[in-house]
C-alpha positions in Angstrom: 247.0 100.5 195.5 245.9 102.6 192.5 244.1 106.0 193.3 240.7 106.0 194.9 238.1 107.7 192.6 234.6 108.1 191.2 233.3 109.3 194.5 229.5 109.9 194.7 226.7 109.6 197.1 223.6 107.2 196.7 220.4 106.6 198.7 219.5 103.0 198.9 216.7 101.7 201.1 216.9 104.6 203.4 220.6 104.5 203.9 223.2 107.2 202.5 226.2 105.3 200.9 229.4 106.9 199.9 230.5 105.0 196.9 234.0 105.0 195.1 236.1 102.8 192.8 239.4 101.1 193.9 242.0 99.0 192.2 244.7 96.9 193.6 247.5 96.1 191.0 250.2 93.4 190.9 253.6 95.3 190.4 255.8 92.5 191.5 257.9 90.3 189.3 255.6 87.7 188.3 252.3 85.8 189.2 250.3 86.4 192.3 248.3 83.2 193.3 246.5 82.0 196.3 245.3 78.5 196.7 242.7 77.5 199.3 241.7 74.2 200.9 239.7 72.9 203.8 239.0 69.5 205.1 235.2 69.7 204.8 232.5 72.1 203.8 231.9 73.4 207.4 235.7 74.2 207.8 237.2 77.6 206.8 238.9 77.8 203.5 242.6 78.6 204.4 244.7 80.3 201.8 248.4 79.7 200.9 250.5 81.8 198.8 252.1 80.1 195.7 255.5 81.0 194.3 256.9 80.2 190.7 260.3 79.5 189.2 259.9 82.3 186.6 257.5 84.6 185.1 256.5 82.2 182.3 253.0 81.3 182.0 253.8 77.5 182.4 256.3 78.2 185.2 256.7 75.5 187.8 255.6 75.8 191.4 258.6 76.2 193.7 256.8 76.6 197.1 253.3 77.0 198.7 253.5 79.0 201.8 250.5 79.0 204.3 249.1 82.4 205.2 246.6 83.5 207.8 244.2 84.5 205.2 240.9 82.8 204.9 238.3 82.7 202.0 234.5 83.0 202.0 231.9 82.4 199.3 230.2 85.6 198.5 226.4 85.7 198.7 226.1 89.1 197.2 225.7 88.4 193.5 229.3 88.0 192.9 229.1 84.1 193.4 232.6 83.4 193.8 235.2 83.0 196.6 236.6 86.1 198.2 239.8 86.4 200.2 238.9 88.2 203.5 240.8 91.2 204.3 242.8 91.3 201.2 241.8 94.9 201.1 239.8 97.4 203.5 238.5 100.8 203.2 238.5 103.1 206.2 237.1 106.8 206.4 237.7 109.3 209.4 237.1 112.9 210.3 235.5 114.8 213.3 232.4 112.5 213.0 234.7 109.5 213.9 236.2 106.5 212.1 234.2 104.1 209.9 234.9 101.0 208.1 233.8 100.3 204.5 231.2 97.7 204.0 233.3 95.3 201.7 235.5 92.9 203.5 236.4 90.3 200.9 237.8 90.4 197.5 238.5 88.2 194.5 241.7 88.9 192.5 240.2 89.2 188.8 242.1 89.7 185.7 242.1 93.3 184.4 244.2 93.1 181.2 243.4 89.6 179.8 239.6 89.8 179.6 236.9 88.5 182.0 237.7 86.2 185.0 238.2 82.6 184.1 239.3 79.4 185.8 242.7 77.9 186.1 243.8 75.7 183.4 245.7 72.5 183.4 249.1 74.4 183.3 250.4 77.7 184.4 249.3 80.1 187.2 245.6 80.2 188.2 243.5 83.0 187.0 240.7 84.4 189.2 237.1 83.8 188.6 234.0 82.0 189.9 235.9 78.8 189.7 234.5 76.9 192.8 231.0 76.2 194.1 230.2 77.3 197.7 230.6 73.5 198.8 234.0 73.2 197.3 237.0 72.1 199.5 239.6 73.9 197.2 239.8 77.1 195.4 242.4 79.3 193.6 242.6 83.0 192.8 245.1 85.4 191.4 246.7 87.2 188.6 248.3 85.8 185.5 251.2 88.2 185.4 252.5 91.4 186.7 250.6 94.6 185.9 247.1 92.6 186.2 244.8 94.0 188.8 241.4 93.7 190.5 239.1 96.7 189.9 236.2 97.1 192.2 233.8 99.6 190.6 231.8 102.1 192.6 228.5 100.4 191.7 229.4 97.0 192.9 227.9 95.4 196.0 229.3 96.5 199.3 231.5 99.2 197.5 230.8 101.9 200.0 231.0 103.4 203.3 227.7 103.9 205.1 227.4 107.7 205.9 223.7 107.6 207.0 224.2 108.9 210.3 227.7 110.5 209.8 228.1 114.2 210.5 228.8 116.1 207.2 232.2 117.7 206.7 235.7 116.7 205.4 236.9 113.1 205.7 239.9 111.0 204.6 239.0 107.8 202.8 241.8 105.2 202.8 242.1 101.9 200.9 244.7 99.5 201.9 246.0 96.2 200.3 246.8 93.5 202.6 246.4 95.4 205.7 247.2 92.7 208.1 250.4 91.5 206.3 249.1 88.2 205.1 251.1 87.9 202.0 254.8 88.2 200.8 255.2 91.3 198.7 258.3 92.8 196.8 257.3 96.3 198.2 255.5 96.8 201.4 255.4 100.7 201.0 252.8 101.0 198.1 249.8 99.4 199.9 247.6 102.5 200.3 245.7 105.2 198.5 243.6 108.0 200.1 241.4 110.9 199.2 240.2 113.8 201.3 236.7 114.3 200.5 233.9 116.7 201.5 230.2 116.3 201.6 227.1 118.1 202.9 224.2 116.7 204.9 221.8 116.4 202.1 223.5 116.9 198.7 224.6 113.8 196.7 227.7 115.8 195.6 231.2 114.9 196.8 234.1 117.3 196.6 237.6 115.6 196.4 240.0 118.1 197.9 243.3 116.0 197.8 244.5 112.5 197.0 247.7 110.6 197.7 249.4 107.2 197.8 250.8 106.9 201.4 249.3 105.2 204.5 247.9 108.1 206.2 246.0 107.6 209.5 243.5 109.3 211.9 246.4 109.9 214.5 248.8 112.3 212.8 247.7 115.9 213.2 245.6 115.1 216.2 246.0 117.2 219.4 246.2 113.8 221.1 248.9 112.2 218.9 251.5 112.2 221.7 249.0 110.8 224.1 248.1 108.0 221.7 251.7 107.3 221.0 252.3 106.8 224.7 249.3 104.5 225.1 250.8 102.3 222.3 254.3 102.3 223.8 252.9 101.5 227.2 250.9 98.5 225.9 247.5 99.9 226.7 246.1 99.9 223.2 246.9 98.3 219.8 244.4 100.8 218.2 241.1 99.8 216.6 242.3 98.8 213.1 245.6 98.6 211.1 247.4 102.0 211.6 244.1 103.5 213.1 243.1 104.5 216.6 239.3 105.7 215.9 240.5 108.9 217.7 237.3 110.6 217.5 235.0 107.7 218.2 233.5 107.5 221.8 235.1 105.0 224.0 232.8 102.2 225.2 232.7 100.8 228.8 234.2 97.6 227.7 237.0 99.4 225.9 237.6 101.5 229.1 237.9 98.5 231.2 240.7 97.1 229.0 242.6 100.5 229.0 242.4 100.5 232.7 243.3 96.9 233.4 246.4 97.0 231.1 247.5 100.5 232.2 247.2 99.4 236.0 248.5 95.9 235.2 245.5 94.5 237.2 245.8 90.7 238.1 243.2 88.3 236.7 239.9 88.1 238.6 238.5 85.4 240.7 234.9 85.3 239.4 232.5 86.5 236.7 230.9 89.8 238.0 228.3 90.5 235.2 225.8 88.7 233.1 225.7 90.8 230.0 229.5 90.8 229.0 229.7 87.0 227.9 230.4 87.8 224.2 232.7 90.7 224.8 236.2 90.3 224.0 236.9 92.5 227.0 235.1 90.3 229.5 238.3 89.3 231.4 239.4 93.0 231.7 235.9 93.8 232.9 236.1 91.3 235.8 239.6 92.8 236.5 238.4 96.2 237.0 235.3 95.1 238.9 237.5 93.0 241.3 239.7 95.9 241.9 236.8 98.0 243.0 237.0 100.5 239.9 233.5 99.7 238.8 230.1 98.3 240.2 228.5 98.1 236.8 225.7 100.1 235.4 223.0 98.1 237.2 222.9 95.0 239.3 224.7 92.2 237.7 225.0 94.2 234.4 228.1 96.1 233.0 226.5 97.7 229.8 229.7 97.0 227.9 228.9 98.6 224.7 227.6 101.8 226.1 229.6 105.0 225.8 231.5 106.3 228.6 230.5 109.7 229.9 233.1 112.3 231.2 231.4 112.0 234.6 231.7 108.0 234.7 235.3 108.4 233.5 236.0 110.6 236.4 234.7 108.1 238.8 236.6 105.3 237.0 239.9 107.1 237.4 239.3 108.4 240.8 238.8 105.0 242.2 241.5 103.4 240.0 244.1 106.1 241.4 242.5 106.4 244.9 242.5 110.2 244.6 242.2 112.0 247.6 239.0 114.2 248.3 239.0 118.1 247.9 236.9 120.9 249.3 237.3 122.8 246.0 234.5 122.9 243.6 236.0 123.4 240.3 233.1 123.3 238.0 229.8 125.1 237.6 227.7 122.4 235.5 228.2 119.2 237.7 226.2 120.1 240.8 223.4 117.6 240.0 225.9 114.9 239.1 226.3 111.9 241.4 230.0 111.9 240.3 230.6 115.6 241.3 233.1 114.6 244.1 235.1 112.4 241.7 235.1 115.2 239.0 236.7 117.6 241.6 239.2 114.9 242.7 240.3 114.5 239.1 240.6 118.1 238.6 242.5 118.8 241.9 245.0 116.0 240.6 245.6 117.9 237.5 244.2 115.0 235.3 241.5 117.4 233.9 241.0 121.0 233.1 237.3 120.5 232.1 235.8 121.2 228.8 236.0 124.9 229.4 237.7 126.8 232.2 234.5 126.7 234.3 232.7 123.7 232.9 233.2 119.9 232.9 230.5 118.8 230.5 229.7 115.8 232.7 227.3 114.0 230.3 229.4 114.3 227.2 230.9 111.1 225.8 234.6 110.7 226.1 236.3 110.0 222.9 239.2 107.5 222.4 241.7 110.3 222.0 240.5 112.1 225.1 240.7 108.9 226.9 244.4 108.4 225.9 245.0 111.9 227.2 243.2 111.3 230.5 245.3 108.1 231.1 248.6 109.7 230.0 248.2 112.4 232.6 247.0 109.8 235.3 249.5 107.1 234.8 252.6 108.4 233.2 
C-alpha cells in the first residue's frame, strides 16, 4: 500500500465528501493475476489467483487457486469488472468509525500505459476486458512494481463526512483486508494518515502519515475491555482490525453481545416481526426467551435503534438477575422508568455513572462503553 495523499473536501449534491488518492502496488516477485468465472449471467463472478512458472512475460501457468473473492461489474462510469473487497478505506475518531464509499477495484497498469485486455500469451493485463454479461474475466498486473492508482476525483473515492463531527481522524487504506490472496509479504498492506478538518471549511490538514495497520482500539480507554471481549468470543469487531469503538451500539448488536457472553441457548420461537432481515435475529430471540428483553413495542424489537444507557441498565440487570437496592445513586434518573435497574447496576459496581452524581440515562451507549460494562459484569 502506497501512502494516502491528496486530501481535500468537496460538496456534491448536498453531501460533504472527504476525497483522497490511494495506490496499491505489486512488490512481489512476479505477475499478479486473477481470473473470474461463473456458470451464468445471474451467478457471482468468483475469482481464482493464478501463479506462473517465472517472471517472464510468456511464463506458463503452474496453478490456479480458488479464492473467496468475487467481482462485480461497475456501473459508476468505470465500465469494467471490479474485484470486491480488494481494498477498503476506513476512518475513525471521536465522531465514530466510518467506511469509505468504494468497495471494488480493478487492478490497472501503472507503468505500461493505459489498461488493456489480455493477449493470447502471457499474463493478463487489467482493463475493461469483459462486458457485464460475460461469464469470465481477468484482471491483474503484468509485472512486479505495477500498481493501481485510484485518484481522488474518481467515483466513490471518498468517505462521506456530511454528518460527521469535525475534528481529528485517522484514515486507513488496506489492501486485501480479508486475506483472499496469497502474498509474499502480509505486513505491508496498510497506509494511514491522521487528518484534521473543521465543520465548514474545505481545507484538510494532514498531521501525520504511516505505513502500518493502525486501528481504532489502540489508545482507547476501553482497549483492555475490547481485548477481553475478543478473547471471550463476544465480538469479532465491526470490520478487519476495527471495533467501531466510538459508534453507538444498536439493540441488535447488544442482543448478540449478551447472547454470546451469557451463552444463551437457542430460542424455541420467533418473538418479533421487525428483525427478519437482521443477522442478529437468532440472538434477539435468545435474549427474549431468557426474559432479558420484551422488545421496544408489541411484537417489535427495533433492532437498529441505538441502546441508551438506561436501556442498557435494564438489559444487564435482567440478564444478571441483580438484587434490588434502596440506595438512589444518581440525581438525573428520577423520571426514568429504568431507575431501579440503574441503581442495581451501580450497587453491583458495574457502573459509576457518567459523572459522580449523574447517570446520563438517555445518552447512547458506545461499543467501547458496552465492552466495559460487559467486562465488569461477566468477567
